C-alpha positions in Angstrom: -21.3 -5.9 -3.2 -23.8 -3.3 -4.4 -25.7 -1.5 -1.7 -29.0 0.1 -2.9 -31.8 1.9 -0.9 -33.1 -1.2 0.9 -31.3 -4.0 -0.9 -27.9 -5.4 -1.1 -27.0 -7.4 -4.2 -24.2 -9.9 -4.0 -21.8 -9.7 -6.8 -20.3 -12.7 -8.7 -17.1 -12.1 -6.7 -19.1 -12.2 -3.4 -20.8 -15.5 -4.5 -17.4 -17.0 -5.4 -16.0 -16.1 -2.0 -19.1 -17.7 -0.3 -18.7 -20.8 -2.4 -15.0 -21.0 -1.3 -16.2 -20.8 2.3 -18.5 -23.7 1.6 -21.9 -22.3 0.7 -24.0 -23.6 -2.2 -25.7 -21.8 -5.0 -29.1 -22.5 -3.4 -27.8 -20.6 -0.2 -27.2 -17.3 -2.0 -30.9 -16.1 -2.0 -31.1 -16.5 1.8 -27.8 -14.9 2.4 -28.8 -12.0 0.2 -32.1 -11.6 2.1 -30.1 -11.6 5.3 -28.2 -8.5 4.2 -31.4 -6.5 4.6 -32.8 -8.3 7.7 -29.6 -8.2 9.8 -28.7 -5.7 12.4 -25.1 -5.1 13.4 -23.7 -4.0 16.8 -20.2 -3.0 17.9 -19.6 -2.5 21.6 -23.4 -2.5 22.3 -24.0 0.2 19.7 -25.9 -0.4 16.5 -24.0 0.4 13.4 -25.0 0.4 9.7 -24.0 -2.1 7.1 -21.8 0.5 5.4 -19.7 0.9 8.5 -19.5 -2.9 9.0 -18.1 -3.1 5.4 -15.5 -0.6 6.3 -14.4 -2.4 9.4 -14.3 -5.9 8.1 -12.7 -7.5 5.1 -15.1 -8.6 2.4 -14.4 -12.2 3.3 -15.0 -11.6 7.0 -18.3 -9.8 6.3 -19.5 -12.6 3.9 -18.5 -15.3 6.4 -20.5 -13.5 9.1 -23.6 -12.7 7.0 -23.6 -16.3 5.7 -23.3 -17.7 9.2 -26.0 -15.5 10.7 -28.3 -16.1 7.7 -28.7 -19.7 8.8 -27.9 -19.6 12.6 -29.6 -16.3 13.5 -26.4 -14.6 14.8 -22.7 -14.6 14.9 -19.7 -12.4 15.8 -16.8 -11.4 13.5 -14.1 -9.2 14.8 -16.2 -7.9 17.7 -19.1 -7.1 15.4 -22.4 -8.8 16.3 -24.6 -9.9 13.4 -28.2 -10.5 14.4 -30.3 -12.0 11.6 -33.3 -12.9 13.9 -35.6 -10.8 11.8 -35.0 -13.1 8.9 -36.7 -16.0 10.8 -40.0 -14.2 11.8 
């Protein structure tokens, strides 16, 4: 995963993990967009994506961002993913 100024780019390894979880090639664009439209909270405090990536395994993060990209939100290891902004 490469984190730029306002964009996160999924690597081939990330996409392979997402495919193992069950996502399709056509899902990758929406999941990638969700990385910039998702807010994260831990114990009712907003945290940045860089901190989330430190707290979760890569697979846990990708599972969470994939889920919230299509269902607006989810929780992984007490971290709340809110992708509601993606649906506006």
